[in-house]
C-alpha positions, -999 to +999 in steps of 0.1 A: +000+000+000+016+033-010+017+056+020+015+088-001-019+082-016-047+097+005-072+070+015-105+079+030-105+047+050-081+040+079-052+016+079-072-009+098-099-008+071-073-013+044-059-043+063-093-058+066-102-052+029-068-067+018-074-097+040-107-103+022-090-099-012-062-123-002-087-149+011-107-147-022-074-151-041-064-180-019-032-162-010-024-182+022+007-162+032-009-128+029-042-139+045-025-156+075-001-126+080-029-101+078-050-122+103-021-121+127-017-083+123-054-076+127-054-098+158-026-078+172-045-046+164-077-059+181-057-070+211-043-035+214-078-020+211-091-040+240-060-036+262-065-014+292-096-005+311-118+005+282-120-007+246-112+019+220-105+022+183-068+027+174-058+058+153-038+052+121-006+062+140-013+036+167-020+010+139+014+019+124+030+013+158+014-022+160+026-029+124+062-018+134+060-041+164+049-070+142+076-063+117+102-063+144+089-097+157+093-111+122+128-098+118+139-112+152+122-145+146+138-149+111+173-142+127+166-167+155+155-194+130+185-187+108+208-190+138+192-223+147+197-237+112+160-236+104+162-219+070+126-228+059+111-212+090+134-181+086+122-178+050+085-179+061+092-151+087+109-130+060+080-135+037+055-124+064+078-094+071+074-085+034+037-085+037+037-064+069+062-039+054+037-032+026+015-014+051+043+006+068+052+042+058+081+046+034+113+046+055+135+077+056+166+075+034+199+080+052+202+114+035+167+125+046+174+114+082+208+132+082+191+164+070+165+162+097+191+156+123+212+185+111+182+208+113+173+197+148+209+200+160+211+236+146+178+245+163+192+230+196+225+249+193+205+281+187+190+275+221+224+271+237+225+233+237+257+218+223+275+184+223+260+154+239+240+176+262+217+184+233+209+147+227+176+147+247+163+179+231+172+168+196+156+133+201+124+149+216+122+172+185+128+144+160+108+115+174+074+127+163+088+137+129+103+103+121+076+082+137+070+051+116+097+060+092+129+054+112+132+033+144+146+047+176+179+029+174+186+043+139+175+078+150+196+078+182+226+065+163+223+093+137+219+120+164+248+106+184+271+105+154+262+141+145+266+155+180+300+137+185+313+146+150 
């Protein structure tokens, strides 16, 4: 699903619609993966004291968590010599990634970090002391497009360099 095209329906609706399409097409991999993702979304919706409907941003967070699980499982299976299981996890990861926003390129991330570091230095924050302020500024901007580890690595490298 291209993230740039405006869709009047939410991500959850798109997932549900694509599940129906995959089931009709007898695409077992896509159907089973979307069932797992929708199950995770529903679990998140009923977690806590009151049931609620997740926003698109919250659905993206669930999708990111599911993608991370698939990556880690694939690595674990690969390390245990179970190549077939690792391939299945990677195939499921490919399905989940279709619904995630387009990741930031290294250049885009570096530019955003540079701008945030300049803004922090204008406020008198320099060096590693600016790390928290820069991260606080950037986290909402890169949400869903770069993970925290990648972001903090880029910020740290910029502040130390």
